[in-house]
C-alpha positions as CSV (number, residue, x, y, z in Angstrom):
1,M,144.5,126.8,97.4
2,K,145.6,124.0,98.9
3,K,143.0,123.8,101.5
4,L,140.1,124.0,98.8
5,L,141.6,121.1,96.6
6,L,141.8,118.5,98.9
7,P,138.1,118.4,100.1
8,F,137.4,118.5,96.2
9,L,139.6,115.6,95.6
10,L,138.3,113.6,98.7
11,L,134.9,113.8,97.0
12,L,135.9,112.5,93.8
13,V,137.7,109.6,95.6
14,S,135.0,108.5,98.1
15,P,132.9,106.0,97.7
16,S,129.5,107.0,96.1
17,F,126.4,106.4,98.4
18,A,123.4,106.2,96.1
19,T,120.0,105.4,96.7
20,H,118.7,102.2,96.8
21,N,116.3,101.2,99.7
22,M,112.7,100.3,98.1
23,A,111.1,98.2,101.2
24,G,111.5,96.0,104.1
25,D,109.8,94.7,107.1
26,I,111.0,93.7,110.5
27,T,109.8,90.4,112.0
28,Y,110.6,89.0,115.4
29,R,109.4,85.7,117.0
30,S,109.9,84.6,120.8
31,I,112.4,82.0,121.3
32,G,113.0,81.9,124.6
33,T,113.0,79.4,127.6
34,V,111.9,78.9,131.1
35,S,115.5,80.2,131.9
36,N,115.4,83.0,129.3
37,P,112.0,84.0,128.8
38,Y,112.6,87.2,126.8
39,L,114.9,86.0,124.3
40,Y,113.6,86.9,120.5
41,E,115.0,86.1,117.2
42,I,114.9,89.4,115.3
43,T,115.1,89.5,111.3
44,V,115.1,92.8,108.8
45,K,114.1,91.9,104.9
46,T,115.1,94.9,102.8
47,Y,114.6,95.0,99.0
48,T,117.3,97.4,97.0
49,K,118.0,98.3,93.8
50,W,121.0,96.9,92.5
51,V,123.4,99.1,91.3
52,G,126.3,98.1,89.1
53,T,128.8,95.0,90.4
54,S,129.6,96.4,93.6
55,G,126.3,97.4,94.3
56,T,125.0,99.8,97.3
57,D,123.7,97.2,99.6
58,K,124.9,97.3,103.1
59,C,126.6,94.0,104.6
60,E,125.3,94.9,107.7
61,L,123.0,96.7,109.3
62,N,122.4,98.8,112.6
63,F,119.1,97.1,114.7
64,I,118.0,99.8,117.7
65,F,116.2,97.3,119.8
66,G,114.3,100.0,121.9
67,D,115.8,99.0,125.2
68,G,118.9,101.2,124.8
69,D,121.0,98.3,123.1
70,T,121.6,98.5,119.3
71,A,123.7,95.9,117.5
72,I,125.1,95.8,114.3
73,V,124.2,92.8,112.3
74,P,125.4,90.8,109.1
75,R,123.3,90.0,106.1
76,V,122.7,86.1,106.4
77,N,121.3,85.3,102.7
78,G,123.0,84.5,99.5
79,A,126.4,84.1,98.5
80,S,129.7,86.0,99.8
81,A,131.5,87.7,97.0
82,N,130.8,91.4,97.7
83,C,130.9,91.2,101.4
84,P,133.8,88.2,102.5
85,A,132.6,88.2,106.0
86,T,129.1,88.3,105.5
87,A,126.7,87.2,102.8
88,D,125.4,89.2,99.7
89,G,122.0,88.9,99.5
90,V,120.0,87.2,96.4
91,L,119.4,89.3,92.9
92,I,115.8,89.0,91.6
93,V,116.1,89.9,88.1
94,G,113.7,90.1,85.9
95,C,111.5,93.3,87.6
96,S,111.2,96.6,86.0
97,A,114.8,97.1,87.8
98,T,117.1,94.2,89.3
99,L,116.6,93.9,92.8
100,R,118.6,92.1,95.7
101,Y,116.6,90.4,98.3
102,N,118.6,91.2,101.9
103,V,118.3,89.5,105.0
104,Y,119.9,90.3,108.6
105,Q,119.1,88.4,111.2
106,T,120.0,88.3,114.9
107,T,118.8,87.3,118.3
108,H,118.3,89.7,121.5
109,D,117.4,89.2,124.7
110,Y,115.1,91.9,126.8
111,G,115.8,92.0,130.0
112,S,111.8,92.1,131.2
113,P,108.8,92.1,129.7
114,G,107.3,95.4,128.0
115,N,106.8,96.9,124.7
116,Y,109.6,97.8,122.4
117,L,110.2,99.9,119.6
118,I,112.4,97.7,116.9
119,S,113.8,99.6,114.4
120,M,116.0,100.2,111.5
121,E,117.1,103.7,110.0
122,D,119.4,103.8,106.6
123,P,119.8,107.4,104.7
124,N,119.6,105.6,101.3
125,R,115.9,105.5,100.4
126,N,115.2,104.9,96.1
127,S,114.6,108.2,94.5
128,G,111.4,108.6,92.4
129,I,108.5,107.7,95.3
130,C,105.5,109.7,93.8
131,N,104.1,110.2,97.2
132,I,107.5,111.3,99.0
133,P,108.9,114.5,97.6
134,D,112.5,114.3,97.1
135,S,112.7,110.7,98.5
136,D,116.2,110.3,97.8
137,N,117.0,112.5,100.5
138,K,114.8,111.3,103.2
139,S,115.7,108.5,105.1
140,F,114.6,105.2,104.8
141,Y,112.8,103.9,108.1
142,F,110.9,101.4,109.7
143,Q,110.1,100.0,113.0
144,A,108.0,97.1,114.8
145,E,106.3,97.2,118.1
């Protein structure tokens, strides 16, 4: 009985991973110099459904740079109440739902010229998307080349 009760109690007290991602994009720009020609500034912007005071937004996201490197990148916009080491994003009130606009930004130095797929994946997609059946059980993924 103890073995069955512990997993059940952990489910009750574990944090909820509610669905929330609604939209996003990746932009990048070269900020390289003659001595460091393959340096890029990479920005991921997301729009998430705000759920309660703690929200479901990520204080940081995992960027995949397409050259074998990844990085955990902190959010850079908004105040810092819920994410003390980073920023909280900015609430957009007045839409059909309260949204949060999130910006995550970093730099990455590619070792050589080439085509690279920069991507981000989060398991928490918004539910109820008409053209994606069972959307809240599909990962939110986007990429830029």
